[in-house]
N, C-alpha and C positions, 0 to 999 in steps of 0.2 A: 504494500500500500504506500503510495507516494505521500510526501509531506502535505501537498496541497489537498489531497483527499482526506487526510486526517484532520486538517484544519477546517474543512467543510463540515465535518461531523461534530466538531466541538460545540457550536451553538446549540445543536439539537441535544447533545448530551447534557449541557448546562441547563437547558430548558427542562429536560426530563428530570434532572436532579432537583431543580426548583419545585417541580410539580410533586415529586415524591416527598420532599421535606414539608411542603405546605400541607399536603394531604395527611401526613403523619401527625402534624401539629393539630390540625382540625379534629381528626379522629381521636387523638389522645385527650384533647380537651373535652370532647363530647362524652367519651367513656368515663372520664374522671367526674364530670358533672352528673352523669347518670348515677354513678356509684355513690357520690356524695348525697344524693337526694333519696337513696334507699334507706330502709330501716336496718340499722346495724345491730341493735340489740333488742331483745324482748324480755320482759320480766313478768311473772305471774304472781299476783298477791291475792291472798284470801282474807277478806275482811271479817269483822266481828260477827256479822250475820251469816257467815259461810258463803258469801258471794265472792266468786273468783273474778278478778279483773286482770287483763293483760295490758301491759303498757309497753309501747314500742318507742325506741329512740332512734331517730334518723341521724344520718351523718351531719345534717345541718344543726341538730341539737347538740351533738358531742363536739363537733369542730365547726363552729359557725363560719369560719373564714374559708373553708374548703370549697364550697360551691361558688362564692363570688370570685375566688382566685381562678378556679377552673374556667369559669365563664369569661373572665378577663383575658386569660390566655387564648381561649377560642376566638374572642373578639379581635385580639391582636393579629391572629393568623388570618381571619377573614379580611381585616383591613389591609393585610399584605397583598391581597389579590389585586388591589387597586392603587398601590403606591409604588414609588420608585425604590431603587436599591438602598439609598441612604435612609429613607424612612423605614424600610424593612429591617435594617440593622437595629435601629432604635426599638422597633416593635419586637424584634427578636429578643432583645434584653428584657423587655417587659414580659414576654411570654415565658422566657426561661425563669425569671424570678417568680412569676405566678405559678409555674409548674413546681418549683422547689417548695414554695409555701404549701401547695397542695400535697406534695410528698410528705412534708412534715406532719400534716394533719393525719395522713394515713399511718405514719410510723408511730405517732403518739397513741394510736388506738388499734394497734395490731391485734389485741386480744378481743376485739369487738366482732370478730367473725370475718367472713371472706370479702365483704364489700370494702372495708378500708384497705385491704391488700390489693384488690382490683383497682381502687382509686389511686393508690400509691404507684402501682405499676404504670397505669395510664398517664399519671402526672409526670412520671419519670420520662416517658416518651415525649410528652409536651415540653419538658425542660430541655431535653437533648435536641429536639427539633428547633426550639428557640435559640439554643446555642449554635446550632448548625447554620441557622439563618444569619446570625450575627457574624459568624466566621466566613461564610461562603457567599453571601448575597452580592458582594462586590463583583464577582465573576459571572453572575447570572444575567440573562438578557432582561432589560428594563421593560416594564409594562408598556410604556409609551413608545418603545421602539417599533412596535408592529404598525404604528401609524406614520412612520417616516416614509417620505415619498419614495415609492419604488423599492422598498427594502425587501419585500418578500419575493418579487418576481423580477427585480432588476430594472423594470421599466413600467410605466403606466400602461393601462390596457390597450391604448391605441398605438403604442410603440414609439411615439415621438415625444413623450414627456407630459402630454396633456390628456386628461380623461375625456372621452368623447362627450359630445354636448347634448345627448338626449337623457331624459330621466331614468330610463332603464339602465343605461350605462352607469349612472350615478349610483343606483341601488346595487348593481353588480360590483362596483368599486367598493362600496361599503361592505358587502359580503366577503370580498377578498382582503379586507383589512386596510384599504386605502382611506385616508382622511379626506372627507369631502370638502373641508375648509382649507385644504392645502393650496398653494399657488399653482399646482398642476391642473386645477380645474379652471377653465376659462370663465370670463365674466358672463358670457351668454349661457354657459352650462349652469352656473350658479343661479342665474335669473330663471331658467327653465325649472330648476329644482325647487325654487320658491313658489312657482305658480301651481 
């Protein structure tokens, strides 16, 4: 394989890595939030009249910060879908810290059954994904780069740098990732698109 061919595959590999890390973060946050909202312990008490009552304690009762931290980590990962790489790095730190706080909640309540263990494991995935974003986002393709003129196909649809002037071509350009507000669209095409 030539060096040029390996360079051509690098953006796809980085985009695939970005997708895997973001997906791991979202799934980790979702599983941690689910586990935090489950009943972790149940106790059965018999009263003076012989009435038995069962009391359940959810993760939100035993570790009140676990669910908000898991949700904050998930929100950070969802925000990464629409931000640039610098903002992703900051959000990665937020997600990693939220994941570690949720792991701590699980560790403090390991004796409360399987849900704290599941929450801690999922939160660990969230924390590692946040750290990976912080460390690796600089090499990932930026979200806005798909709208750079001609970046996906090397040229605009008509081959001479301008998108054709009919509304159908405008919609096709949108579908292929072209930015309809770019200078590649002529003034008459913009006028037709507004009508």
